[in-house]
Structures are given as C-alpha cells and as structure tokens.
N, C-alpha and C positions, 0 to 999 in steps of 0.2 A: 153694611154695603147698600151703597141709596144709586136705588137706580131710576132714571129719566120717568116721568108718566107714560111717554110711549113705549119706553118697556115692561112695563108693568100692562097693560093692554097687550102688547103683542102676546104674551104668554097668559092674562087673565082666562084666557078657552080651556089651555091644557090643566087647566082645577075640574073641569063637569071631566065626567066619569067617557072612558071609549076616545079622547081625544086621542092632539099629539103632538107633541113638538118637536121637530124638527132642528137640529142645531149640523151644519154645513160647515165644517172649520176647516178652517187651514193655523200651524202652528206654526206661530214666528218668533221667538224664544222657549229654549226649553234652557230652567236652570237646577245645579243638583243641588241637596238638601245644605251643603256644605255655603251655599250659595256664589257659585261659580255657573255662567251660564253661558252659553254657545247659540246661534243660529238653530232655532227649531224650523224642522223637516218633518212631511207628513199632511196631510186630510183625513181626518176624519170625520164622519158621518156620528153623530150621535141618535135617536132615537125612541123616545121620554112619552112612553101612555102609562096616565093615569089609574091605578086598580081599586083603592084604599083613601083615598086620602081627607080635610076636614076645606071649609071653607076658608082659609088658608094656603091652600098648599099641601100643608104637611100631611105625611102617609106611606103607601106604601104602592110603588112604581111598578113598569119593566121597562128595560132597559137594555136597548139594544146599542153596539158600537159596529159599525160597517158592516157585515155582513157575519157580524159571528152569534154568539147562542147569544135568547134572550136570558134576562138574567134578573130575580129581581132586587131593586133600591132602595132606601132608603130618604125620598122628603123630607128638606124640614119646613120649603116655603116654593113658592112657586117660582124660584129663582135658582131654589136649589143650597146649598149643597144636596148635590141628590148624590147616595153616597152604597158603591155594593163592594163587589169581591172574586173577582173574575175570573178567579181560581184560587185552590188553599194556597197561604201565605203571601196572598196582596191582598191588601183592596186603595179602590180607586173613586176619585170624587171630582165632582165634577161644579163650581158654580156659576152663573151669567152674569158679568160685573159690567155692563152695556147694553145695551142694545144693540151692537154687534161685537160684542166683545165675554171673553171665558178663561175660567182659568181652570187645567187639568190634573187635580196630584194622583201620583204614583208610588204607592208606598209597595219598597218589599217590608214583609217583618220577620218576626226573626221564630224559628219552628224550628222542631226537634233536631235539624243537623246543623244548631244554632248557627245559624245564616242572621250577617249581620242584619239589620236594621237601615235601609235605604231611602230615596227617593226622587223624584222627576217632579219640576212643577213647571209644566205645558202653560206659554199664557197665546192662547188662540185668539186670532181675529173665526166672525161666522156668521152667516146667513141664517138668519132664526127667521121659524114660520113654525105657526101652531096653532 
C-alpha cells in the first residue's frame, strides 16, 4: 500500500501515546467475499487511539466504532490495518488507503454451530483527522 506523504503526515500524530485518529466515513460500495458488489450505505465513525505502539505505529490500540463499546485492536502501522474482534465469531479490519479513503473488512468466522465463513468489504470515503 502506497500512501501520499500528506496522508502519512496526517496520521503521524496518532503514533504518540494519548493521540487519537478520527475517521468519519461513508460506505460507497460493499462487496461480498464472492466478488459481488452493490452500492453501500451507512456512515461509520471510527475513533482509534494508540495504547502501546512503536515508532512505525505497530502495536495495541483502542478502537470505538460509532457510539459502541471501546475494544482492543492491533495495528501494523500508522495507517493500519487495524484488526479487532467486535464480538465472538467476528473479526474486522480497517486500512487507510489514501488521503480520504479506507477499506473495512468484516468477517464472520466458523464457530461451534458450524456457521459458514463469510465477509463483506466496504469501500469508504472518509474525513480523517488526528
């Protein structure tokens, strides 16, 4: 993933402990794991705050989606992906892909009830501040 210097400059402050990244987004397109896509709907807001990260942004974060509960997420860099489990049997990840774009992957994982694995990929446009 290559991001423009302006994007990295925008998210770099999030690496400092106590800083936060706010992504106010709109879902433009949603695709199933099969590749079938449809127009998206919804306006998720992600608040991401570093808890224990290194200089590259890798480490532990607190993530809040909309007004939901804060959960622990793992980040691989300043721009993600940020990976978290909103509840048992689900895994989400968010990657900032440009100055105003992101990808949000929502997976359902197999469990004791043999639920079939599936996923939705949401293409987002976002106002990102941090």
